[in-house]
FISE-246881 format. One record per atom (N, C-alpha, C): atom name; x, y, z. Coordinates in steps of 0.02 Angstrom, whole numbers. Last residue first. Example, Ala and Ser with C-alpha at 12.3 -4.5 7.8 and 13.67 -1.06 7.14 Angstrom:
BEGIN
N  642  -112  354
CA  684  -53  357
C  645  2  394
N  660  -284  390
CA  615  -225  390
C  660  -165  390
REM end
This chain:
BEGIN
N  -1693  -2334  1570
CA  -1718  -2394  1603
C  -1785  -2415  1575
N  -1570  -2287  1453
CA  -1635  -2276  1484
C  -1661  -2341  1512
N  -1399  -2266  1481
CA  -1453  -2307  1454
C  -1517  -2292  1491
N  -1306  -2125  1446
CA  -1339  -2165  1499
C  -1397  -2202  1467
N  -1161  -2124  1345
CA  -1232  -2105  1354
C  -1263  -2153  1405
N  -1007  -2089  1419
CA  -1048  -2136  1382
C  -1121  -2117  1395
N  -950  -1919  1413
CA  -968  -1981  1449
C  -1010  -2026  1403
N  -821  -1840  1323
CA  -893  -1850  1336
C  -905  -1919  1367
N  -737  -1836  1479
CA  -794  -1815  1438
C  -778  -1824  1366
N  -659  -1846  1595
CA  -674  -1905  1553
C  -736  -1893  1511
N  -615  -1737  1658
CA  -684  -1757  1673
C  -704  -1819  1635
N  -488  -1728  1601
CA  -495  -1737  1673
C  -564  -1763  1691
N  -522  -1705  1466
CA  -482  -1764  1486
C  -491  -1779  1560
N  -592  -1584  1476
CA  -626  -1644  1449
C  -588  -1707  1468
N  -492  -1499  1525
CA  -552  -1513  1565
C  -588  -1576  1541
N  -406  -1500  1413
CA  -383  -1526  1477
C  -443  -1544  1522
N  -488  -1437  1319
CA  -465  -1505  1307
C  -441  -1538  1371
N  -501  -1311  1378
CA  -561  -1353  1368
C  -541  -1425  1357
N  -369  -1266  1370
CA  -400  -1275  1436
C  -461  -1321  1430
N  -355  -1256  1232
CA  -312  -1301  1270
C  -343  -1317  1337
N  -449  -1155  1208
CA  -456  -1220  1175
C  -416  -1273  1214
N  -392  -1052  1281
CA  -459  -1076  1299
C  -470  -1146  1270
N  -273  -1034  1211
CA  -271  -1054  1282
C  -338  -1084  1303
N  -322  -988  1091
CA  -288  -1052  1093
C  -282  -1079  1164
N  -379  -866  1138
CA  -420  -916  1103
C  -388  -985  1105
N  -269  -796  1197
CA  -325  -820  1238
C  -368  -872  1204
N  -110  -857  1130
CA  -166  -809  1133
C  -224  -838  1174
N  42  -893  1208
CA  -17  -920  1175
C  -75  -872  1184
N  141  -854  1288
CA  158  -859  1217
C  98  -881  1175
N  103  -865  1418
CA  105  -798  1389
C  121  -798  1315
N  121  -993  1462
CA  55  -975  1436
C  55  -906  1404
N  249  -987  1517
CA  238  -1022  1454
C  172  -1003  1421
N  235  -931  1642
CA  261  -888  1589
C  249  -920  1520
N  206  -1024  1736
CA  150  -989  1705
C  172  -946  1647
N  334  -1058  1783
CA  299  -1104  1739
C  242  -1069  1702
N  440  -911  1783
CA  396  -960  1816
C  360  -1002  1764
N  522  -810  1735
CA  534  -878  1714
C  491  -931  1748
N  467  -690  1794
CA  535  -713  1807
C  544  -788  1794
N  354  -615  1789
CA  346  -686  1804
C  413  -720  1817
N  411  -492  1753
CA  375  -498  1816
C  370  -571  1837
N  463  -523  1627
CA  508  -499  1680
C  475  -507  1748
N  347  -553  1557
CA  398  -606  1568
C  445  -587  1624
N  290  -426  1556
CA  257  -480  1592
C  305  -537  1606
N  382  -358  1473
CA  372  -337  1542
C  340  -392  1583
N  369  -428  1353
CA  434  -425  1387
C  426  -406  1460
N  234  -402  1322
CA  256  -470  1336
C  322  -470  1374
N  244  -264  1298
CA  200  -289  1350
C  220  -360  1371
N  330  -263  1189
CA  349  -229  1251
C  307  -254  1310
N  257  -327  1087
CA  316  -359  1115
C  336  -329  1182
N  78  -323  1101
CA  141  -289  1086
C  200  -325  1120
N  -8  -479  1059
CA  4  -419  1100
C  68  -385  1079
N  -52  -559  947
CA  -72  -572  1016
C  -66  -509  1059
N  -93  -608  785
CA  -66  -556  828
C  -96  -566  898
N  -83  -788  756
CA  -118  -723  755
C  -83  -673  801
N  -25  -913  766
CA  10  -862  727
C  -25  -795  722
N  -66  -1020  844
CA  -104  -1005  783
C  -72  -951  739
N  46  -1036  937
CA  5  -1091  913
C  -28  -1075  846
N  106  -919  976
CA  150  -974  954
C  112  -1034  927
N  45  -763  922
CA  32  -825  958
C  76  -881  930
N  161  -627  907
CA  109  -671  878
C  105  -736  917
N  192  -458  941
CA  205  -528  959
C  146  -569  934
N  265  -313  862
CA  207  -356  878
C  230  -426  897
N  358  -231  807
CA  343  -223  878
C  285  -266  903
N  363  -269  670
CA  423  -268  711
C  409  -266  786
N  266  -259  578
CA  260  -313  627
C  317  -314  677
N  193  -187  461
CA  230  -160  518
C  223  -208  576
N  112  -229  353
CA  179  -258  361
C  221  -230  418
N  -17  -187  348
CA  31  -154  303
C  103  -174  316
N  -78  -255  449
CA  -101  -269  380
C  -52  -240  329
N  -17  -190  557
CA  -1  -260  543
C  -20  -278  471
N  -80  -64  547
CA  -7  -70  543
C  13  -142  524
N  -214  -100  567
CA  -193  -67  504
C  -117  -75  495
N  -206  -149  697
CA  -228  -194  643
C  -207  -166  575
N  -167  -32  762
CA  -121  -89  761
C  -141  -139  706
N  -284  44  742
CA  -219  67  715
C  -171  9  711
N  -379  -30  814
CA  -386  -21  742
C  -320  0  709
N  -324  -14  944
CA  -336  -81  916
C  -340  -77  840
N  -327  125  956
CA  -263  90  959
C  -269  19  930
N  -467  148  947
CA  -420  179  899
C  -355  140  898
N  -512  82  1059
CA  -531  57  993
C  -485  85  939
N  -452  167  1156
CA  -437  96  1154
C  -454  66  1086
N  -512  291  1136
CA  -441  282  1120
C  -422  208  1114
N  -642  359  1103
CA  -630  288  1115
C  -559  272  1093
N  -698  505  1180
CA  -651  476  1132
C  -636  404  1152
N  -780  584  1258
CA  -806  521  1230
C  -761  489  1178
N  -735  691  1325
CA  -756  703  1256
C  -784  640  1223
N  -690  648  1447
CA  -752  687  1446
C  -777  702  1376
N  -628  488  1478
CA  -626  544  1430
C  -692  583  1430
N  -630  375  1558
CA  -628  440  1591
C  -629  499  1543
N  -635  267  1465
CA  -685  273  1517
C  -688  344  1546
N  -518  285  1391
CA  -583  289  1358
C  -638  301  1409
N  -420  261  1488
CA  -425  327  1456
C  -493  337  1423
N  -447  125  1516
CA  -451  176  1569
C  -459  245  1538
N  -432  23  1422
CA  -493  64  1419
C  -498  117  1474
N  -319  -48  1395
CA  -356  -65  1456
C  -422  -27  1462
N  -214  -53  1302
CA  -284  -59  1280
C  -330  -79  1338
N  -88  -18  1332
CA  -111  -83  1358
C  -182  -99  1336
N  33  55  1227
CA  -35  57  1254
C  -58  -13  1273
N  150  34  1155
CA  152  32  1229
C  83  30  1260
N  155  53  1020
CA  144  -15  1044
C  147  -21  1120
N  191  178  986
CA  123  159  970
C  105  89  997
N  327  185  1008
CA  283  211  1060
C  209  194  1047
N  395  148  894
CA  381  96  943
C  331  120  997
N  347  210  738
CA  370  226  805
C  348  172  855
N  295  205  616
CA  343  152  633
C  369  159  703
N  216  314  587
CA  184  254  614
C  232  197  631
N  198  454  538
CA  247  430  587
C  219  369  623
N  98  504  461
CA  144  457  429
C  195  428  477
N  28  601  528
CA  -1  534  524
C  43  482  489
N  67  721  620
CA  108  685  571
C  83  613  566
N  -32  775  700
CA  14  821  666
C  53  786  610
N  -97  661  744
CA  -137  715  715
C  -93  763  675
N  7  588  798
CA  -25  563  737
C  -69  616  704
N  40  672  910
CA  89  655  858
C  57  633  793
N  -83  676  983
CA  -50  737  958
C  -3  721  900
N  -105  541  1012
CA  -155  580  974
C  -121  641  943
N  11  512  1087
CA  -3  475  1025
C  -52  515  981
N  -7  599  1196
CA  52  605  1154
C  42  570  1086
N  -126  550  1253
CA  -123  618  1227
C  -64  628  1179
N  -82  420  1294
CA  -137  430  1246
C  -135  499  1213
N  100  410  1294
CA  35  422  1327
C  -19  431  1275
N  219  408  1229
CA  182  344  1234
C  112  353  1263
N  267  536  1244
CA  256  510  1176
C  216  445  1175
N  287  547  1383
CA  231  581  1352
C  216  553  1282
N  319  421  1490
CA  346  451  1429
C  287  481  1392
N  362  360  1646
CA  313  397  1607
C  349  429  1549
N  397  194  1706
CA  419  261  1685
C  363  294  1645
N  350  68  1732
CA  396  99  1779
C  422  167  1760
N  256  -1  1661
CA  324  1  1633
C  374  35  1679
N  143  7  1750
CA  161  -55  1715
C  234  -55  1692
N  135  137  1798
CA  139  81  1845
C  165  17  1811
N  130  203  1674
CA  182  220  1723
C  191  162  1772
N  15  149  1613
CA  81  134  1585
C  138  149  1634
N  -115  175  1651
CA  -74  134  1695
C  -3  119  1668
N  -190  334  1640
CA  -155  281  1603
C  -109  242  1649
N  -242  444  1701
CA  -267  378  1723
C  -231  320  1689
N  -175  550  1640
CA  -174  545  1713
C  -196  475  1737
N  -203  537  1505
CA  -134  526  1527
C  -130  516  1603
N  -339  570  1510
CA  -317  506  1482
C  -246  489  1507
N  -342  700  1558
CA  -368  646  1600
C  -343  578  1575
N  -304  807  1479
CA  -252  767  1510
C  -277  710  1554
N  -375  892  1399
CA  -383  900  1471
C  -330  860  1510
N  -385  913  1257
CA  -321  913  1292
C  -326  924  1367
N  -499  891  1189
CA  -485  960  1207
C  -427  965  1257
N  -538  791  1051
CA  -497  798  1111
C  -485  872  1126
N  -596  773  930
CA  -637  805  982
C  -598  815  1047
N  -516  698  849
CA  -516  770  837
C  -557  808  890
N  -546  570  877
CA  -488  598  911
C  -482  673  900
N  -653  490  833
CA  -666  556  862
C  -607  587  898
N  -633  381  758
CA  -631  371  830
C  -636  437  869
N  -634  436  630
CA  -686  387  649
C  -689  376  724
N  -515  516  632
CA  -581  546  626
C  -636  498  652
N  -415  419  643
CA  -416  476  690
C  -486  507  691
N  -446  341  532
CA  -452  313  599
C  -456  368  651
N  -413  434  432
CA  -482  410  438
C  -494  380  507
N  -276  445  452
CA  -318  504  462
C  -392  484  470
N  -241  315  414
CA  -228  338  482
C  -272  398  498
N  -279  321  279
CA  -312  274  323
C  -302  292  397
N  -191  418  230
CA  -263  430  226
C  -301  384  274
N  -71  348  249
CA  -82  412  284
C  -157  428  286
N  -93  245  159
CA  -86  230  230
C  -97  293  272
N  -93  316  38
CA  -153  279  59
C  -151  264  133
N  40  364  40
CA  -16  411  38
C  -81  378  61
N  118  248  33
CA  119  288  95
C  60  336  97
N  34  108  -46
CA  74  169  -48
C  66  210  16
N  43  -59  0
CA  0  0  0
C  45  62  0
REM end
């Protein structure tokens, strides 16, 4: 896809998600858990920083800071303008992946679908510090659910033989 088309698509996402309605109150950045999660605050990674940068320069999409958002919906919930930043970030990442920007993305080890930003996975791995539960972090929720269901069926010896009617 030519850069001009990608720029137009980013601008459309900005408009469709009402990011132009932001009146810069800063609530989104104030409630964003990235500081707690990553241990540092960086304006460029904050919801307001992302909106500002992409509004001024929608072609600046290779920036790693677009992959720090946890898509937790805190900013969306507290926004007095009704901006759905979480949906914007999800849509933006899908657009980036569709256009080959996969450098900062992590994919499920089972099905190969996009799972989460690499930075998020790196931080979670650091917290888990190599514990057994860390293995599950490489598998998306859908594949995990399927695996869990298969384990439950084995444990419960399901499906059970049909009960004969008396």
